[in-house]
C-alpha positions in Angstrom: 183.1 126.0 91.7 180.9 124.1 94.1 183.9 123.0 96.1 185.2 126.5 96.2 181.8 127.8 97.4 181.7 125.1 100.1 185.3 125.9 101.2 184.5 129.6 101.4 181.4 128.7 103.5 179.3 130.7 100.9 175.8 129.4 101.3 174.6 131.6 98.5 177.4 130.3 96.3 176.6 126.7 97.1 172.9 127.3 96.3 173.8 128.9 93.0 176.3 126.2 92.0 173.9 123.4 92.9 171.2 124.8 90.7 173.7 125.2 87.9 174.9 121.6 88.2 171.4 120.2 88.0 170.4 121.1 84.4 173.3 119.6 82.6 172.8 116.4 84.6 169.1 116.3 83.6 170.0 116.8 80.0 172.6 114.0 80.2 170.1 111.7 81.7 171.7 111.5 85.1 168.3 112.0 86.8 169.0 110.3 90.1 172.2 112.4 90.6 170.3 115.6 89.6 167.5 114.8 92.1 170.1 114.3 94.8 171.7 117.7 94.0 168.2 119.4 93.8 167.3 118.0 97.2 170.2 119.8 98.8 169.6 122.9 96.7 165.9 123.0 97.6 166.6 122.8 101.3 169.1 125.6 101.1 166.8 127.8 99.0 163.9 127.3 101.3 166.1 128.1 104.3 167.2 131.4 102.6 163.7 132.1 101.3 165.3 132.4 97.8 162.2 132.4 95.6 164.2 132.5 92.4 166.3 129.5 93.5 163.1 127.7 94.5 161.7 128.4 91.0 164.8 126.9 89.4 164.4 123.8 91.6 160.8 123.4 90.4 161.8 123.9 86.8 164.5 121.2 87.1 162.2 118.8 88.9 159.7 119.3 86.1 162.4 118.6 83.5 163.2 115.3 85.4 159.6 114.3 85.5 159.2 114.9 81.8 162.3 112.9 81.0 160.7 110.1 82.9 157.6 110.3 80.7 155.5 112.2 83.3 154.7 115.1 81.0 151.7 116.4 82.9 153.5 116.4 86.2 156.6 117.9 84.7 154.6 120.7 83.0 152.7 121.4 86.3 156.0 121.8 88.2 157.3 124.1 85.5 154.1 126.2 85.6 154.5 126.5 89.4 158.0 127.7 88.8 156.8 130.3 86.3 154.2 131.5 88.9 157.0 131.9 91.4 158.9 134.0 89.0 155.9 136.1 88.4 155.1 136.5 92.1 158.8 137.6 92.6 158.5 140.1 89.8 161.2 138.3 87.9 161.0 138.5 84.1 164.6 137.6 83.3 164.1 133.9 83.3 160.6 133.6 81.9 161.7 132.6 78.4 164.1 129.9 79.7 161.3 128.4 81.8 158.8 128.7 79.0 161.3 126.8 76.8 161.3 124.0 79.3 157.5 123.7 78.9 157.9 123.5 75.1 160.3 120.5 75.2 157.5 118.0 75.0 157.6 117.7 71.2 161.4 117.4 71.2 161.3 114.7 73.9 158.5 112.7 72.2 160.6 112.7 69.0 163.8 111.7 70.9 165.5 114.9 69.9 166.6 115.9 73.5 
């Protein structure tokens, strides 16, 4: 899908696909690759002033930090993402972002 979005020169499609690629990479432990994808996504989302896309980038960056054992940093990033959703008036993704905050116990037990 990312290749198709690039071929169609759909910047919105590329932004969407990059964000979608990041989370499975984080969950699989491919943190460096996820960071590379998020860097491109972040630049495109900032350029487009896409606040929801920026919030997803922050959430994923927070998830990466938490998987690296930086729980406080990760949670701070996810809280920033939640604040961006709130500022944008978006309620659709709040529970998903909140669940990312709640992953601490699962990570500490090695369940994720």
